[in-house]
N, C-alpha and C positions, 0 to 999 in steps of 0.2 A: 541578574538572577533569572528573570523570565516574566511571564504574564500571570499565570496562576500561582498563588502562594499555597493555598490548601482548599480542599473540597470535602464537604461532609455529606454523608448519606443517612437516611433515617435508621435509627436503631430499633431493636425489637419492641421497646416500650412505645415509641412513636408509631410504629406500624400497628401495634395492638389497639392503640387509641383510635387510629384511623378506621380499623375494621369494626370497632364497636359503633361507629357512626354510620356504617354502611348497612342499609336495610335490604338492599337488593340481594337475592339469593340465587340468581340464575347464572352465575359465573362459576366455572370450575377452576379458573386460573386468575390469580391476582398479580401476575407478572407485571413489573419486575420486583414487586414486594417479596420478601422472604428469601431472595437469592443472596444478596450481599450480607444482610443481617445474619443469615445462617452460617456465614463464614466469619462473623465478627468484624467485618470491614465497616467502620464508621467514619474514617477520615483518611485522606491521602494528603501528605505534605510533599510538595513538588520541588524537584531540582531541575536544572536545564534538561536532564534526561531522567525520566521516571519510568520504571518498567513494572508491569503486572505479570507475574509468572504463576502458572497453575495449569492443571489438567482440564480436560473437557468437563463442563459443568461447574467449574470453580467460580464463574461469574465475572471473569476478566473482560470478556467482550461486552457483557451487560454494563459494567462500570464505564467502559470507554464510550459506549453509545449514550449513556445517561449524561456523562460529562459533555459530550459533543452537543447534545440537545440543550443542556443548560447554558452553555456558552454561545450557542447559536451559530457555530461555525459551519462552513459549507460542506456539502457531501454530494457525491455523484450518484451513487446507487440509492434506491428507495429503501428505507428501513421500516419494517412492519412493526407498528406500535400496538400495544394492547389497550383495552378499555381504561386501564388504570395508570397508563404510562405518564400522562400529564400530571395526575395527582402525585405520583412518586417524584417526578422531576421538580415539582413545586415545593416539595418538602426538603429538597437538597439545598445546600448553601455553598456558594463559592466566594472566595476572597482573592482579589486581584491586586497585583503590584502596579500594573498599568493596563490600559485598555488593550483588548485583544485585536490585532490587525485584521483587516477585512480579507486578506489573502489566506488566512488560517483555514484549515480543513481537516476532516477525518478521512483517512484512506483505508478501505477495507479490502478483503480478498476479492469480493465481488467486483469492486472498481477495477482492480488489476486484471481480473479474468476478462471482464468486458472489453478492456483496452486491448488485451492480447487477441481477443476474438475479432475486434475491428481491424487490427493490423493484419491478421490472417486473411480476412475477407478482402482487404485492399491488395494484399500480395497475390491473391488468386486472380484479381483483376489484372495485375501487372503481368502475371504469367500468361494470361490470355493475350495481352497486348504484345508480349515478347514473341509469342508464336506468330502473330500477325506480322511483326517486324521482320522475322526470319523470312517469311514468304515475300514481303516487299523487297527485301535485300536481293534475294535470288532473282525475282522478276526483273528488277531494275538492272542488275548486273548483267543479266543475260539478254537484255533487250537491245535492239538496234535502233535506239531512239534518235530522232532528229527533230530539232526545235523548228517549228513552223510559224509560231506567233508568240507574243508576250505571255499568253495564257499558259504556254508550255514551260515557263521559266522555273516554276517550283519543281516540276518533274525533272528538268535538266539538273537542278541542284541535287536532287535525290540520286540521279544516275551517277553524277560526278562523285558524290559521297561514297557510293558503293564501290567505285573504282579506286578510290584513294584509301579506303579503310577495310580492315578485315570484317567478317560478319559479326564477331563478338564485339568489336569496338563500335561498329555502326549501331548495334542494338543497345549497347551500354550508353552511348551518347544520347540516344533518343529517349532513354528511360531516366536520364540524369536527375530530373526534377521530381521524380516519383518517389514514393516511400520505398526504401531499400528493405530487403527481406531480413528480418531479425528472428533469432531463435526465441522460444518462450522466455527463457531467462533474460536475454537481452531486452526483450520488450518489457518485461516486468521491471527490470532495473531502470530502463528509460522512463517508465511512467513515474517512478519516484523522483527522479532528477528533474522531470518536467513540472511536476506539481509542487515540489518543495522549493520555495524561494526564500529570499532574505526576510528576516524580521517577521516571523509568524509562529503560531501555535499549531503543531501538527500531531494528530492522534493517529497512530498506525496500529491496525489490528492484524497481528501475525504477518508482518511484512515478508517473512522468510519463505512463505508459500510461493512456489514456482521459481525460487532462486536456488542455484547450485551453491555449495559451500564457498566457492570462489566469489560468486556474486554477493553472497551474504557478507563476506569480509569487506567487499567494496562498499556495500551499503553501510556497514558499520563505520567505516572511515568517513563516508559522506555525512552521516548523521553526527558523528563526533565533531567534524569540522564545521558543520552548519550551526551546531549548538555553541561551539567555542568562538567562532569568528563572525558569524552572520546573524546573530541575534535571534536564533530560533530556540523554541522550547518543544520538547517531544514527550509524549505520553505513549508508551508502547506496550502491547501485549505480545509475548513471545515465549517459545521454549528453545530458541536457537542459542547454542552455547556461544556462538560468535557475537550475537547481539547482546546477550547477557553480560559479556565481558567488557562492554563499553566503559571507558574511563569515567569515573565520577557518577555513574548511574546509581540511583536509589531503587532497590528492587523489593517489591512487596510479594511475599510468597502466599498466594491465596489457597494453597493446599494445606496450610496451617490454620487451626482454629483455636484462638483468634489469629487473624492474619499477622504475620511477622515480617520484619525487615531483615534481610539476610545478604551477606556477600555472595556473589555468583558462584563461588567455588563450593558453597555448602548446599546448593540446590540439588534435589534428588536427580533431576534429569542430567545435570552436569556430572554428578558423581558416578552415574551409571556409565557415561562415556569414558570417564577417567579410569574407572576400574576395569572396563573392557580393554582399553588400550594398554593399561599396565599389565594385564594378564597376558597380552600377546606382544609385548614390546620386543621380545627376542626375535620376532619375525620381521622386524623392520630393519 
């Protein structure tokens, strides 16, 4: 089945009781109070793949971060917590089927963006090294080098390498152990496959960001296989039709009040895509 069976959030009555005990008046925000209760979300029952669907402000990211905090799983990016965050998390309850593995984690858009930025910076360094290698190749190939002592042995190898290889092969061989250059989509997809291992609880906040439709479909298959064969459980927020269509996923529609469980084909975002393509199907 998985690790989490179900998770409960404070309802409006519990929140009201909490506020009645608070005497401090200097706060204009009680976040994350009033967010999920405002949508009638009091409990999530989990499947191997559970999806939270909803527009901006629906509370799906709030729910994911609260679950991540309560479970104590790892995260890369810092999450800004409010003054009442710990109070709210303490009022939540979680029920486990078995202990959550240490390799479990939450992956947010910030994590993926930071990873892509690091890859880009590394590739900029590789670009600079590539230009230097071009110069070294031409200098060595055009030199009249003669070995005079053992200290010249490395230079002799370089000269021989330039005479036996094309410029592109010489540069490629010298960069073989460096990070290869990925597109943003490739880097984002690579991040998920590196961070998601066997037997873990993984919380993914809008993983479709930075992924092309093709990459979203690849991620969909990767998640399905990880849940089916590798003992993983996923809790995901998304509006991607590809991810929403995953086999066996339980989908909570946070745009409804109270929150409702729906098949993916009945979600507003999916229906809009469907109706658009139906309208233009004669053009395909």
